[in-house]
ZAZA-492943 format. One line per field, with one value per residue (C-alpha): residue in one letter; x, z, y; residue number from 1. Coordinates in Angstrom, 2 decimals. Example, Ala and Ser with C-alpha at 12.3 -4.5 7.8 and 13.67 -1.06 7.14 Angstrom:
2
bagu: c(A, S)
px: c(12.30, 13.67)
pz: c(7.80, 7.14)
py: c(-4.50, -1.06)
zagu: c(1, 2)
//
This chain:
258
bagu: c(T, R, T, A, L, A, E, L, L, A, R, D, L, S, S, L, D, V, K, V, L, M, V, D, G, E, H, L, A, D, R, C, C, V, V, A, L, A, I, T, A, D, G, T, K, V, P, V, G, L, W, D, G, A, T, E, N, K, T, V, V, R, A, L, L, A, D, L, V, S, R, G, L, D, A, T, D, G, L, L, V, V, L, D, G, A, K, A, L, S, A, A, V, R, E, V, F, G, P, N, A, A, I, Q, R, C, I, L, H, K, R, R, N, V, A, E, H, L, P, D, K, E, K, D, W, V, D, A, K, L, V, R, A, F, G, H, P, D, P, A, Q, G, L, R, T, A, R, H, L, A, T, L, L, D, R, G, Y, P, G, A, A, A, S, L, R, E, G, L, E, E, M, F, T, V, A, R, L, G, I, D, G, R, L, A, K, T, L, V, T, S, N, P, I, D, S, M, I, S, I, A, R, T, T, N, R, N, V, T, H, W, K, D, G, E, M, V, L, R, W, T, A, A, G, M, I, N, A, E, R, S, F, R, R, V, K, G, Y, K, Q, M, P, H, L, V, A, A, L, Y, R, H, A, H, P, E, T, T, T, A)
px: c(0.00, 2.94, 3.98, 0.47, 0.37, 3.81, 2.86, -0.37, 1.13, 4.11, 2.19, 3.32, 0.13, 1.81, 1.67, -2.08, -4.52, -7.03, -10.40, -12.60, -11.82, -14.15, -13.75, -15.45, -14.87, -14.28, -15.10, -13.07, -12.40, -13.89, -11.68, -12.35, -10.04, -10.90, -10.03, -9.72, -10.39, -9.30, -10.80, -8.51, -9.38, -9.85, -12.14, -9.56, -10.13, -7.07, -6.92, -4.74, -4.77, -6.10, -5.89, -6.59, -9.12, -11.95, -14.56, -14.87, -14.34, -12.95, -9.47, -9.01, -10.27, -8.11, -5.04, -5.83, -6.29, -3.12, -1.20, -2.58, -1.50, 1.98, 2.24, 1.31, -2.48, -3.18, -6.57, -5.43, -7.70, -10.63, -11.49, -14.83, -14.93, -17.70, -18.58, -21.19, -20.48, -21.63, -20.87, -17.56, -16.15, -17.05, -15.27, -12.12, -12.22, -12.55, -9.71, -7.34, -8.43, -10.19, -12.63, -11.05, -12.99, -16.58, -18.31, -21.01, -22.86, -24.03, -27.75, -28.28, -26.92, -29.10, -32.21, -31.37, -30.63, -33.96, -35.82, -34.33, -36.21, -39.57, -42.14, -42.60, -45.91, -44.26, -41.06, -42.24, -43.82, -41.00, -38.38, -40.28, -40.21, -36.50, -35.77, -37.64, -35.88, -32.37, -33.00, -34.50, -32.67, -32.70, -30.65, -32.20, -35.70, -34.57, -33.21, -36.46, -38.45, -36.28, -36.58, -40.35, -40.36, -38.38, -41.03, -43.76, -41.90, -41.18, -44.23, -44.72, -41.13, -38.68, -35.78, -36.33, -36.62, -33.33, -31.61, -32.78, -31.65, -28.14, -25.78, -28.72, -27.07, -24.22, -26.64, -26.82, -23.16, -22.72, -25.89, -24.73, -21.49, -23.62, -22.96, -25.81, -26.38, -24.31, -21.44, -23.79, -25.31, -21.79, -20.72, -23.79, -23.31, -20.40, -20.99, -17.50, -15.70, -18.34, -17.59, -13.88, -14.57, -16.78, -13.93, -11.58, -13.93, -13.88, -10.08, -9.97, -13.09, -11.04, -9.23, -10.74, -8.41, -7.40, -4.24, -3.86, -4.52, -1.49, -2.91, -6.22, -4.38, -2.33, -5.30, -7.42, -4.61, -4.28, -7.99, -7.82, -4.89, -6.74, -9.84, -7.78, -6.95, -10.60, -11.27, -12.71, -13.12, -16.15, -19.49, -19.86, -16.10, -16.55, -18.12, -15.05, -13.78, -16.99, -16.32, -12.69, -13.84, -16.56, -14.13, -11.68, -14.45, -15.30, -11.68, -11.00, -14.20, -12.27, -10.72, -14.08, -15.61, -12.78)
pz: c(0.00, 0.58, -3.03, -4.25, -2.21, -3.43, -7.02, -6.85, -5.17, -7.53, -10.79, -13.28, -14.57, -17.06, -19.73, -19.24, -21.24, -18.40, -19.31, -16.46, -12.77, -10.36, -6.60, -3.87, -0.36, 1.01, 4.72, 6.72, 10.45, 11.32, 8.65, 5.15, 2.20, -0.54, -3.83, -7.39, -10.70, -13.98, -17.42, -20.33, -23.74, -25.18, -22.35, -20.33, -16.56, -14.34, -10.51, -9.79, -6.12, -2.58, 0.58, 4.23, 6.26, 8.73, 6.18, 2.55, 3.49, 1.52, 3.05, 2.32, -1.27, -1.91, -0.64, -2.90, -5.96, -5.20, -5.05, -8.46, -9.92, -8.44, -10.28, -13.62, -13.87, -16.32, -16.61, -19.00, -21.80, -19.55, -17.05, -16.06, -12.34, -11.17, -7.47, -5.21, -2.41, -1.17, -1.90, 0.00, -2.43, -5.43, -3.73, -3.38, -7.08, -8.06, -5.77, -7.40, -11.04, -11.34, -14.21, -16.28, -14.24, -15.16, -12.20, -12.55, -9.47, -9.36, -10.13, -8.26, -5.03, -5.47, -5.92, -2.80, -0.76, -1.67, -0.93, 2.55, 3.40, 2.28, 3.75, 1.81, 0.29, -1.49, -2.72, -5.96, -7.61, -6.59, -7.91, -11.18, -11.68, -10.89, -13.43, -16.11, -15.18, -15.13, -18.35, -20.33, -23.63, -23.01, -19.85, -19.40, -19.40, -17.13, -14.65, -14.75, -14.11, -11.14, -9.69, -10.08, -8.19, -5.38, -5.21, -4.94, -2.03, -0.16, 2.09, 2.87, 2.84, 3.09, 3.84, 0.58, -1.28, 0.19, -0.60, -4.20, -4.68, -3.29, -6.25, -8.64, -11.63, -11.42, -12.13, -15.76, -16.60, -18.91, -20.78, -21.14, -22.64, -25.37, -24.35, -24.60, -25.12, -23.43, -22.47, -20.74, -18.72, -17.65, -16.63, -14.75, -12.00, -9.89, -10.95, -12.45, -9.25, -7.10, -9.01, -8.30, -4.61, -4.53, -5.88, -3.37, -0.55, -1.79, -1.70, 1.96, 3.22, 5.28, 7.24, 10.74, 12.58, 11.16, 13.01, 11.79, 8.96, 7.00, 6.90, 5.60, 2.82, 1.90, 1.61, -0.23, -2.74, -3.17, -3.89, -6.45, -8.25, -8.18, -9.66, -12.47, -13.76, -14.68, -16.13, -19.56, -21.30, -20.17, -21.85, -24.63, -25.08, -28.81, -27.89, -25.96, -28.81, -28.46, -24.74, -25.36, -27.79, -25.42, -22.50, -24.66, -25.48, -21.79, -20.84, -23.77, -24.40, -25.95, -28.55, -29.37, -29.82, -32.07)
py: c(0.00, 2.36, 1.81, 2.67, 5.87, 6.94, 6.17, 8.14, 11.20, 11.28, 11.10, 13.72, 15.34, 17.67, 14.99, 14.39, 16.49, 16.67, 18.15, 16.90, 16.62, 14.85, 15.33, 13.32, 12.05, 8.55, 8.21, 5.69, 5.39, 8.79, 10.38, 11.62, 11.10, 13.56, 11.87, 13.13, 11.40, 13.00, 12.42, 13.21, 14.61, 11.13, 9.98, 8.04, 7.96, 8.44, 8.56, 11.57, 12.44, 12.22, 14.31, 13.61, 15.58, 15.31, 16.42, 17.52, 21.16, 24.07, 23.93, 20.22, 20.49, 23.56, 21.67, 18.72, 20.95, 22.91, 19.62, 18.63, 21.97, 21.57, 18.25, 19.77, 19.90, 22.74, 24.43, 27.17, 26.00, 25.19, 22.49, 20.98, 20.18, 17.86, 18.06, 16.56, 18.99, 22.33, 25.96, 25.86, 23.28, 25.42, 28.32, 26.21, 25.32, 28.99, 30.02, 27.53, 27.61, 30.97, 31.54, 28.75, 26.19, 25.36, 23.72, 21.07, 19.83, 16.21, 16.15, 12.87, 14.33, 17.41, 15.27, 13.26, 16.37, 17.95, 14.71, 14.57, 17.78, 16.38, 13.98, 10.73, 11.84, 14.79, 13.18, 11.59, 14.62, 16.92, 14.51, 14.09, 17.86, 17.96, 15.23, 17.19, 20.43, 18.95, 17.05, 19.94, 20.50, 24.26, 24.92, 28.37, 26.89, 24.07, 26.60, 28.58, 25.40, 24.48, 27.98, 27.83, 24.55, 26.17, 28.91, 26.26, 24.67, 27.92, 28.00, 24.33, 23.09, 26.00, 23.65, 21.81, 25.11, 26.37, 23.07, 23.26, 26.87, 26.27, 26.09, 25.66, 27.34, 24.86, 22.02, 23.17, 23.79, 20.79, 21.73, 25.33, 24.03, 22.44, 18.83, 16.35, 12.63, 9.94, 12.22, 14.64, 11.78, 10.83, 14.32, 15.60, 13.01, 11.84, 8.21, 7.68, 8.66, 6.93, 3.73, 4.14, 4.70, 1.60, -0.55, 1.05, 0.05, -3.53, -3.46, -2.45, -4.25, -6.72, -4.01, -4.05, -1.72, 1.66, 2.64, 6.23, 8.68, 7.55, 4.02, 5.38, 7.19, 4.11, 1.80, 4.35, 4.86, 1.10, 0.86, 3.67, 2.04, -1.28, 0.37, 1.87, -1.61, -2.15, 1.31, 1.82, 5.14, 7.11, 6.57, 9.12, 9.56, 10.13, 13.49, 14.60, 16.84, 18.87, 19.28, 20.27, 22.98, 24.20, 24.44, 26.39, 28.88, 29.08, 29.84, 32.19, 34.14, 37.03, 34.71, 33.20, 36.64, 37.73)
zagu: c(1, 2, 3, 4, 5, 6, 7, 8, 9, 10, 11, 12, 13, 14, 15, 16, 17, 18, 19, 20, 21, 22, 23, 24, 25, 26, 27, 28, 29, 30, 31, 32, 33, 34, 35, 36, 37, 38, 39, 40, 41, 42, 43, 44, 45, 46, 47, 48, 49, 50, 51, 52, 53, 54, 55, 56, 57, 58, 59, 60, 61, 62, 63, 64, 65, 66, 67, 68, 69, 70, 71, 72, 73, 74, 75, 76, 77, 78, 79, 80, 81, 82, 83, 84, 85, 86, 87, 88, 89, 90, 91, 92, 93, 94, 95, 96, 97, 98, 99, 100, 101, 102, 103, 104, 105, 106, 107, 108, 109, 110, 111, 112, 113, 114, 115, 116, 117, 118, 119, 120, 121, 122, 123, 124, 125, 126, 127, 128, 129, 130, 131, 132, 133, 134, 135, 136, 137, 138, 139, 140, 141, 142, 143, 144, 145, 146, 147, 148, 149, 150, 151, 152, 153, 154, 155, 156, 157, 158, 159, 160, 161, 162, 163, 164, 165, 166, 167, 168, 169, 170, 171, 172, 173, 174, 175, 176, 177, 178, 179, 180, 181, 182, 183, 184, 185, 186, 187, 188, 189, 190, 191, 192, 193, 194, 195, 196, 197, 198, 199, 200, 201, 202, 203, 204, 205, 206, 207, 208, 209, 210, 211, 212, 213, 214, 215, 216, 217, 218, 219, 220, 221, 222, 223, 224, 225, 226, 227, 228, 229, 230, 231, 232, 233, 234, 235, 236, 237, 238, 239, 240, 241, 242, 243, 244, 245, 246, 247, 248, 249, 250, 251, 252, 253, 254, 255, 256, 257, 258)
//
């Protein structure tokens, strides 16, 4: 496991044409390893980093991202960052990458978070409206529909309304970039990194005593490296050139205008 951790933390990212970065947390032994999965311009998935912390907070995510940059991750021509977390995580991404980063929130996590604020009798119709809003081919109309739903929930379920409004515009980033079809379905959720974390959990399922944080890091890294062996390119990878072009326009609006 020490070899896996050393390998992961020493990876030179300058040779990878990373266009998507997914960030999520793996909770073990009252600790949280924040892990990062990159997707390159040809759709290849690559585990690129992890960082130890108590929670997925802004400071921990910022430290992880800064480490990736120090190893050569370049967002100059645009980078899509997919998160499941809250506003603080988006703030960390913006601090490190600035306007070059386009942030997409996981729509599945948003649906679950809203549902947690609702009684069972209200969950189905609200979720159906969210699915229609997030899947609307016109992101502007989808955003309006979601905001209208939040207004409907204001009086009866203000917690659900607030949960829905938090980071709402970032639910439509992939659509605003003009990406649809199979690639869009891949990039609007954190499923690719969740799958990696699931394999990592299988790798360390027999560990019964977690001695310290360094052990958590070692075993998490081993699980990530093990998961990489079974990776295939992301679903919709043939659309990646469209994403690359859209991210370039996002990062260089003045060039696009010219």
